[in-house]
C-alpha positions in Angstrom: -179.0 -50.2 -43.6 -176.4 -48.2 -45.6 -172.7 -48.6 -45.1 -171.0 -45.7 -43.4 -169.0 -43.5 -45.7 -165.3 -43.7 -45.0 -162.9 -40.8 -45.4 -159.1 -40.4 -44.8 -157.6 -38.2 -42.2 -155.5 -35.4 -43.7 -152.9 -35.8 -41.1 -152.3 -39.5 -40.4 -154.1 -40.9 -43.4 -156.2 -43.4 -41.4 -159.6 -44.3 -42.7 -162.4 -43.1 -40.4 -166.2 -42.8 -40.6 -167.3 -39.4 -42.0 -170.0 -39.0 -39.2 -167.4 -39.4 -36.4 -164.5 -37.4 -38.1 -163.5 -33.9 -37.0 -164.6 -31.6 -39.8 -163.3 -28.0 -39.5 -164.1 -27.1 -43.1 -165.7 -28.8 -46.1 -163.9 -31.9 -47.4 -161.3 -31.6 -44.6 -161.5 -34.6 -42.3 -159.3 -35.4 -39.3 -159.4 -38.2 -36.7 -159.6 -35.7 -33.9 -158.7 -32.1 -32.9 -155.1 -33.1 -32.1 -154.5 -34.3 -35.7 -156.0 -31.0 -37.0 -153.6 -29.0 -34.7 -150.6 -31.0 -35.8 -151.4 -30.4 -39.4 -151.8 -26.7 -38.8 -148.4 -26.6 -37.1 -146.8 -28.3 -40.1 -148.3 -25.6 -42.4 -147.0 -22.8 -40.2 -143.5 -24.3 -40.2 -143.5 -24.4 -44.1 -144.7 -20.7 -44.1 -141.8 -19.6 -41.9 -139.3 -21.3 -44.1 -140.5 -19.3 -47.1 -139.7 -15.9 -45.4 -136.9 -14.3 -47.2 -133.8 -13.2 -45.2 -133.7 -9.4 -44.8 -129.9 -9.4 -45.1 -130.2 -11.3 -48.4 -132.6 -8.7 -49.7 -130.3 -5.9 -48.6 -127.2 -7.6 -50.2 -129.1 -8.0 -53.5 -130.1 -4.3 -53.3 -126.4 -3.3 -52.8 -125.3 -5.5 -55.7 -128.0 -4.0 -57.9 -126.7 -0.5 -57.0 -123.2 -1.6 -57.8 -123.8 -3.5 -61.1 -126.9 -1.7 -62.3 -129.9 -3.0 -64.1 -127.8 -5.4 -66.3 -127.1 -7.6 -63.2 -128.2 -11.2 -63.5 -130.0 -12.1 -60.3 -129.6 -15.8 -60.9 -125.8 -15.6 -61.1 -125.6 -13.4 -58.1 -127.9 -15.6 -56.1 -125.8 -18.6 -57.0 -122.6 -16.9 -55.9 -124.2 -16.0 -52.6 -125.4 -19.6 -52.1 -121.9 -20.9 -52.9 -120.3 -18.6 -50.4 -122.7 -19.6 -47.8 -122.4 -23.3 -48.4 -118.6 -23.5 -49.0 -117.3 -21.0 -46.4 -120.3 -20.5 -44.1 -120.3 -16.8 -44.8 -123.4 -14.8 -43.8 -125.2 -12.2 -45.9 -124.5 -9.6 -43.2 -120.8 -10.5 -43.4 -120.9 -10.1 -47.2 -122.5 -6.7 -46.9 -119.9 -5.6 -44.4 -117.1 -7.0 -46.6 -118.3 -5.1 -49.6 -118.4 -1.9 -47.5 -114.9 -2.6 -46.2 -113.6 -3.2 -49.7 -115.1 0.0 -51.0 -114.8 2.5 -48.1 -111.8 1.3 -46.1 -109.6 -0.2 -48.8 -110.9 2.4 -51.3 -111.1 -0.1 -54.2 -113.6 -0.1 -57.0 -115.5 -3.2 -58.0 -115.1 -4.1 -61.7 -118.7 -4.1 -63.0 -117.8 -5.7 -66.3 -117.6 -9.2 -64.9 -120.7 -9.4 -62.7 -118.8 -11.4 -60.1 -118.1 -10.5 -56.5 -117.2 -14.0 -55.4 -113.4 -13.3 -55.4 -113.8 -10.1 -53.5 -115.8 -11.7 -50.7 -113.6 -14.8 -50.7 -110.4 -12.8 -50.4 -111.5 -10.0 -48.1 -114.1 -11.6 -45.8 -111.6 -12.6 -43.0 -109.8 -9.2 -43.0 -113.2 -7.4 -43.0 -114.5 -9.5 -40.2 -111.4 -8.8 -38.1 -111.7 -5.1 -38.9 -115.3 -4.9 -37.9 -114.7 -6.9 -34.7 -111.9 -4.7 -33.7 -114.1 -1.6 -34.4 -116.8 -3.1 -32.1 -114.3 -3.8 -29.4 -113.1 -0.2 -29.5 -116.7 1.1 -29.5 -117.6 -1.1 -26.5 -114.4 0.0 -24.6 -115.4 3.7 -25.2 -118.9 3.1 -24.0 -117.7 1.3 -20.9 -115.1 3.9 -19.9 -116.5 6.3 -17.3 -115.8 9.8 -18.6 -116.1 12.6 -16.1 -118.3 15.4 -17.2 -116.7 17.8 -14.8 -114.7 20.7 -16.1 -111.2 21.2 -14.6 -109.6 24.6 -14.4 -105.9 24.9 -15.0 -104.1 27.9 -13.6 -101.2 29.2 -15.8 -98.4 30.9 -14.0 -96.5 33.4 -16.1 -92.7 33.2 -15.9 -90.6 36.2 -15.7 -88.8 37.6 -18.7 -85.4 37.1 -17.2 -86.0 33.4 -16.9 -87.0 33.2 -20.6 -83.8 35.0 -21.7 -81.7 32.7 -19.6 -83.2 29.6 -21.2 -82.6 30.9 -24.7 -78.9 31.7 -24.0 -78.2 28.4 -22.4 -79.7 26.4 -25.2 -77.2 27.8 -27.7 
């Protein structure tokens, strides 16, 4: 009688007989369905981590518009990573800071140096406070109950004699 062929489980790496192993596809052996599902969940987690942040893409697009085609993506990516790691700044916050710097402060970014690190580092807190205050005002306006009713105001004309008296008394 021939010895049973042994295979390794792709999930837990235990040796099992090929005849009794769960085989969803060729050369893929698992101890059971639970091991297979566990391995699939691990693969899905890895795929989710590879999804690029939309705010990061938008920030890179804005930087490309500012610095043009000569921009070094590696340098810009490193600056973004440093700002995130050192200061816990977000990409959305950096986008709003650049907008604040250019539109509110009306300053131009020097495109000769390909560095926005100092701008973000120096203006992030001010920009954050500005945008938070703007949101508070917007929320207060939305919460305020405006009346859509039109009010009529009746104007009473004064006599000419009264107007003349006021003029004389003022001088």
